[in-house]
C-alpha positions as MATLAB code, in Angstrom:
seq = 'XXXXXXXXXXXXXXXXXXXXXXXXXXXXXXXXXXXXXXXXXXXXXXXXXXXXXXXXXXXXXXXXXXXXXXXXXXXXXXXXXXXXXXXXXXXXXXXXXXXXXXXXXXXXXXXXXXXXXXXXXXXXXXXXXXXXXXXXXXXXXXXXXXXXXXXXXXXXXXXXXXXXXXXXXXXXXXXXXXXXXXXXXXXXXXXXXXXXXXXXXXXXXXXXXXXXXXXXXXXXXXXXXXXXXXXXXXXXXXXXXXXXXXXXXXXXXXXXXXXXXXXXXXXXXXXXXXXXXXXXXXXXXXXXXXXXXXXXXXXXXXXXXXXXXXXXXXXXXXXXXXXXXXXXXXXXXXXXXXXXXXXXXXXXXXXXXXXXXXXXXXXXXXXXXXXXXXXXXXXXXXXXXXXXXXXXXXXXXXXXXXX';
ca = [
     118.315  140.893  117.750;
     118.253  139.402  121.243;
     118.365  135.677  121.935;
     117.574  133.756  125.134;
     120.321  132.714  127.511;
     121.201  129.065  127.899;
     120.027  127.652  131.255;
     122.688  127.979  133.961;
     124.788  124.906  134.691;
     124.154  123.914  138.302;
     126.641  122.024  140.448;
     125.676  120.186  143.626;
     126.132  121.785  147.044;
     126.039  120.334  150.547;
     125.659  122.562  153.580;
     126.686  121.492  157.060;
     128.114  122.767  160.338;
     131.848  122.190  160.754;
     135.066  123.477  162.295;
     137.356  126.046  160.660;
     141.058  126.324  161.594;
     143.932  128.611  160.737;
     146.584  126.407  159.056;
     149.354  125.116  161.314;
     152.128  126.544  159.152;
     150.689  130.047  159.556;
     150.139  130.071  163.318;
     153.133  132.337  163.924;
     152.357  134.705  161.069;
     149.954  137.660  161.233;
     146.894  137.345  159.015;
     146.203  140.421  156.950;
     142.900  142.098  157.792;
     140.930  143.171  154.676;
     141.114  146.869  153.852;
     137.324  146.967  154.112;
     137.615  146.502  157.878;
     139.901  149.469  158.458;
     139.615  149.022  162.194;
     135.859  148.692  162.077;
     133.310  145.945  161.567;
     131.346  148.008  159.067;
     131.781  148.668  155.357;
     130.397  151.683  153.467;
     128.135  150.830  150.529;
     127.236  152.855  147.436;
     124.323  154.568  149.190;
     126.538  155.522  152.169;
     124.853  152.978  154.440;
     126.979  150.513  156.366;
     126.969  146.740  156.466;
     128.968  144.319  158.599;
     132.379  143.462  157.185;
     134.127  140.104  157.488;
     135.190  139.295  161.012;
     138.882  139.616  161.831;
     140.272  136.151  162.533;
     143.011  135.561  165.075;
     145.829  133.178  164.317;
     145.517  129.675  165.780;
     141.791  130.301  166.236;
     139.243  127.523  165.656;
     135.615  128.400  165.008;
     132.388  126.580  164.236;
     130.671  127.698  161.059;
     128.173  126.972  158.346;
     130.073  125.403  155.444;
     128.998  124.695  151.884;
     130.815  122.037  149.876;
     130.588  122.334  146.089;
     130.749  119.019  144.255;
     131.629  118.614  140.603;
     128.787  116.590  139.056;
     131.104  115.105  136.426;
     133.633  114.017  139.044;
     136.775  115.310  137.350;
     137.474  118.191  139.720;
     138.069  118.220  143.500;
     135.352  119.509  145.783;
     135.517  123.155  146.848;
     134.362  124.475  150.220;
     133.445  127.868  151.633;
     132.634  129.113  155.113;
     129.535  131.321  155.141;
     130.217  134.396  157.261;
     128.465  137.737  157.737;
     125.421  138.837  155.763;
     126.155  141.989  153.767;
     123.021  142.371  151.657;
     119.404  141.242  151.498;
     117.123  141.268  148.469;
     113.762  139.902  147.366;
     115.144  136.490  146.396;
     117.686  135.917  149.176;
     120.845  137.243  150.813;
     124.500  137.904  150.044;
     127.183  136.812  152.481;
     130.924  137.138  152.774;
     132.575  133.750  152.471;
     136.018  132.331  153.211;
     137.589  129.837  150.836;
     138.515  126.616  152.664;
     140.663  123.552  152.169;
     140.875  120.232  153.966;
     142.498  120.469  157.390;
     146.242  119.755  157.217;
     146.572  118.881  160.914;
     147.717  115.251  161.010;
     145.058  114.154  163.486;
     142.258  115.758  161.418;
     143.274  115.009  157.819;
     140.680  112.271  157.397;
     137.866  114.048  159.182;
     134.965  115.190  157.007;
     133.815  117.948  159.324;
     136.992  119.991  159.771;
     138.417  122.585  157.408;
     140.995  125.354  157.441;
     141.307  128.706  155.715;
     142.895  128.394  152.290;
     145.417  131.153  153.018;
     148.392  131.704  150.730;
     151.926  132.628  151.822;
     151.052  136.339  151.922;
     148.523  135.567  154.692;
     145.677  137.382  152.947;
     142.114  136.383  153.816;
     140.735  134.175  150.998;
     137.455  136.077  150.749;
     134.620  135.558  148.293;
     131.109  136.908  147.956;
     128.328  134.301  148.054;
     124.858  135.129  146.770;
     122.199  132.800  148.163;
     118.855  132.725  146.345;
     115.808  130.450  146.587;
     115.472  127.652  144.053;
     111.946  128.809  143.211;
     113.521  131.232  140.710;
     114.330  128.192  138.555;
     110.596  127.658  138.056;
     110.228  131.134  136.574;
     111.315  130.998  132.941;
     111.264  134.819  132.786;
     113.362  135.303  135.909;
     116.146  137.839  135.523;
     118.044  135.842  138.151;
     118.296  132.930  135.697;
     119.717  135.254  133.056;
     122.088  136.742  135.615;
     123.478  133.296  136.503;
     123.971  132.411  132.832;
     125.623  135.810  132.277;
     128.062  135.123  135.134;
     128.943  131.668  133.837;
     129.607  132.937  130.310;
     132.177  135.354  131.784;
     133.443  132.982  134.476;
     134.543  130.395  131.951;
     137.411  132.711  130.977;
     138.737  132.614  134.565;
     140.904  135.729  134.221;
     141.074  139.098  135.973;
     141.897  140.624  132.586;
     138.223  140.362  131.640;
     137.432  143.190  134.122;
     133.940  141.716  134.496;
     132.825  139.634  137.468;
     131.977  136.078  136.536;
     131.911  132.645  138.124;
     131.973  128.990  137.243;
     130.517  128.080  140.650;
     126.723  128.055  140.722;
     125.430  125.208  142.880;
     122.117  124.086  144.300;
     121.356  122.483  147.648;
     117.830  121.695  148.874;
     115.952  125.011  148.644;
     118.835  127.330  147.791;
     121.277  128.254  145.042;
     124.799  129.415  145.912;
     126.642  131.759  143.530;
     130.313  132.294  144.414;
     131.733  135.620  143.204;
     134.893  137.683  143.790;
     135.032  139.819  146.926;
     136.080  143.418  146.296;
     137.839  144.791  149.350;
     137.456  148.469  148.469;
     133.761  148.564  147.597;
     132.377  150.252  144.511;
     133.745  153.064  142.359;
     130.787  155.259  143.287;
     131.693  155.178  146.985;
     135.344  155.876  146.090;
     134.428  158.958  144.038;
     132.091  160.277  146.727;
     134.893  159.894  149.262;
     137.674  161.482  147.168;
     135.698  163.925  144.996;
     136.351  164.458  141.299;
     139.357  162.497  140.065;
     142.347  163.893  138.197;
     142.299  162.933  134.529;
     145.261  160.470  134.676;
     143.499  158.539  137.458;
     140.137  158.610  135.688;
     141.848  157.425  132.494;
     143.523  154.523  134.302;
     140.185  153.363  135.731;
     138.164  154.091  132.592;
     140.469  151.992  130.410;
     139.728  149.028  132.643;
     135.995  149.681  132.273;
     136.505  149.715  128.499;
     138.301  146.374  128.724;
     135.257  145.072  130.589;
     133.029  146.386  127.811;
     135.188  144.587  125.258;
     134.697  141.350  127.201;
     130.920  141.831  127.240;
     130.673  142.668  123.550;
     132.894  139.742  122.588;
     130.334  137.503  124.299;
     127.416  139.310  122.671;
     126.267  140.622  126.055;
     124.601  143.899  127.015;
     124.843  144.765  130.699;
     121.915  147.242  130.963;
     122.685  148.178  134.585;
     125.977  150.055  134.352;
     126.758  152.942  136.695;
     129.528  154.082  139.041;
     128.038  151.735  141.610;
     128.195  148.768  139.197;
     132.004  149.018  139.021;
     133.883  147.427  141.911;
     137.304  148.468  143.133;
     139.948  146.137  144.542;
     143.148  148.106  145.052;
     143.962  149.529  141.619;
     141.907  146.902  139.783;
     138.304  147.520  138.742;
     135.656  145.081  137.526;
     132.141  145.484  136.184;
     129.801  143.647  138.541;
     127.033  141.248  137.606;
     123.942  142.585  135.865;
     120.412  141.936  137.052;
     119.029  142.771  133.602;
     121.439  141.345  130.999;
     120.512  140.891  127.362;
     122.208  138.542  124.937;
     122.535  139.736  121.353;
     122.659  137.497  118.312;
     125.064  139.755  116.451;
     128.756  140.160  117.147;
     130.142  143.338  118.676;
     130.854  144.742  115.224;
     127.344  143.990  113.981;
     124.141  146.029  114.108;
     121.836  145.015  116.945;
     119.266  147.771  116.462;
     115.705  146.903  117.350;
     112.729  148.146  119.322;
     113.951  148.882  122.870;
     113.147  146.234  125.490;
     111.566  147.262  128.759;
     113.765  149.917  130.429;
     115.941  148.427  133.139;
     118.580  149.733  135.497;
     119.129  150.647  139.115;
     119.746  154.348  138.376;
     117.535  156.136  135.889;
     120.248  158.618  134.811;
     122.283  155.790  133.300;
     119.392  154.432  131.235;
     119.959  155.512  127.627;
     117.522  158.198  126.376;
     116.292  156.069  123.439;
     114.418  153.940  125.983;
     112.202  156.947  126.702;
     111.859  158.364  123.199;
     110.006  155.437  121.655;
     111.919  155.542  118.371;
     111.067  152.330  116.535;
     114.158  150.338  115.675;
     116.520  152.808  117.389;
     117.782  150.609  120.218;
     121.295  149.197  120.129;
     122.320  147.360  123.282;
     126.010  148.101  122.857;
     125.338  151.808  122.282;
     123.075  151.884  125.354;
     125.858  150.429  127.521;
     128.371  152.934  126.106;
     125.984  155.771  127.023;
     126.303  154.609  130.628;
     130.088  154.414  130.246;
     130.100  158.057  129.161;
     128.247  159.008  132.325;
     130.655  156.928  134.420;
     133.547  158.951  132.988;
     131.660  162.239  133.411;
     130.929  161.390  137.069;
     134.558  160.472  137.770;
     136.032  163.745  136.467;
     133.304  166.150  137.604;
     131.487  164.553  140.525;
     129.575  161.427  141.460;
     126.477  163.502  142.218;
     126.755  165.926  139.282;
     124.313  164.144  136.968;
     120.850  165.123  135.800;
     117.751  163.541  137.328;
     116.547  161.753  134.182;
     117.538  161.618  130.466;
     114.452  163.494  129.258;
     113.998  166.871  127.570;
     112.283  168.339  130.638;
     115.524  168.037  132.624;
     117.594  171.224  132.120;
     120.899  169.611  133.074;
     120.291  166.773  130.610;
     119.563  169.288  127.846;
     122.740  171.281  128.584;
     124.912  168.172  128.821;
     123.607  165.906  126.073;
     121.714  168.132  123.629;
     123.914  171.231  123.797;
     127.219  169.691  124.904;
     127.879  172.438  127.478;
     130.171  170.275  129.571;
     132.574  172.996  130.703;
     129.687  175.186  131.803;
     128.240  172.363  133.889;
     131.657  171.583  135.351;
     132.084  175.225  136.335;
     128.629  175.383  137.950;
     129.169  172.179  139.889;
     132.657  173.293  140.904;
     131.211  176.492  142.420;
     128.674  174.388  144.300;
     131.374  172.250  145.956;
     133.926  175.063  146.263;
     136.443  173.735  143.724;
     137.719  174.670  140.289;
     137.159  171.835  137.836;
     139.288  172.069  134.694;
     138.833  169.666  131.788;
     141.142  169.076  128.838;
     139.911  169.660  125.285;
     140.274  165.982  124.432;
     138.201  164.943  127.441;
     135.388  167.361  126.578;
     135.419  166.116  122.981;
     135.211  162.472  124.100;
     132.328  163.119  126.499;
     130.377  165.087  123.900;
     130.707  162.246  121.393;
     129.832  159.515  123.893;
     126.750  161.298  125.218;
     124.914  161.831  121.950;
     121.156  161.405  122.354;
     120.837  159.539  119.064;
     122.564  156.142  119.483;
     123.594  156.165  115.798;
     125.760  159.223  116.493;
     127.585  157.818  119.542;
     131.131  156.560  119.369;
     131.541  152.806  119.111;
     133.788  150.971  121.553;
     136.647  150.834  119.025;
     136.250  154.589  118.376;
     136.465  155.295  122.111;
     139.579  153.145  122.562;
     141.269  154.999  119.680;
     140.226  158.465  120.883;
     143.214  160.730  121.750;
     142.125  161.171  125.373;
     142.145  157.410  125.929;
     145.065  156.444  123.693;
     147.573  159.238  124.252;
     147.193  160.442  127.826;
     149.154  159.759  131.001;
     148.075  157.203  133.599;
     148.145  157.266  137.382;
     146.866  154.522  139.656;
     144.482  155.380  142.521;
     147.097  154.301  145.074;
     149.724  156.601  143.527;
     147.232  159.469  143.411;
     146.194  159.000  147.039;
     149.841  158.892  148.133;
     150.560  162.086  146.196;
     147.571  163.841  147.758;
     148.615  162.704  151.214;
     152.126  164.032  150.689;
     150.841  167.374  149.413;
     148.571  167.664  152.428;
     151.468  166.978  154.823;
     153.419  169.883  153.323;
     150.553  172.350  153.694;
];
């Protein structure tokens, strides 16, 4: 049974124009440029389009910028500030910008000035980047707005304040005049979908390393009674060797715990990519929907796409789609891997344990799918070797240099 989200807790924001400095104690140190720049001012997105990346700052540089100051309404926490930089996305309700975390200027002559700030850079000289979603306050007047649910979803996760959740969350949602500011982590290496399209099908140890983090994210969601409903390769962000499930535009909150039975009539189908929408949405089986099982269906396709190919999926999870029938009704995973391998000119070999796991995760009937605990205990997940993406890339690079 689903239950409504609590209204999001809104802090107060002030937006003004101010000065941004590089801290005095870092003037003689190089500032690390985000990997997303890679010598360019564009970043590749999941659909292979490009968007402007954060600008590369020079040391001892002072710039004028649009700054938002987040105030704690209860007065027991210090104010936080962010410099709004380049726009990276636009949607129906607003825009998303890259932001830089700021702190009060430490220059002696400017310490007491309200309009001057400096980058909150640590000793490693890494850019303190965040992602800031800016939406119009009119969404607060719409009690059915998915944006309201999304903000509540983020705050439920953000209260844990740990990267071990492997789900993006935030405790900073603030309103100022006509806009709401949502401060989220910035992922320097984009989404997992773009990574897989760049590198092709992943070796099983690498896929296992990444997939286990996705499963940890699923554990976080289920522990909070949350169903994501918009999972895909492009809904998993990559930051070095760390992955996180990004925010959902269509979350559902379940009354039952993760171990309970949340079966009910399916809600309206939702999701950015139709392949990842569980087939029970389209079959109209009364009382067949289980939000956790629907999310795990998408997780199965995430794993399938990592080990075979990001573009190897069917068009839709319906009986008229031949690839869907072969994959999910007949379990012919090796046959599909062989066909796709011929198409891209590679031989794709899958272990027996991997094929078994995929077959059991991609059951059409949600009652027959593996639960999260079953997946975690499966031999492919529990007993296999791990390799990080950075180790794998280095190994591939070395092999290529010897050829």
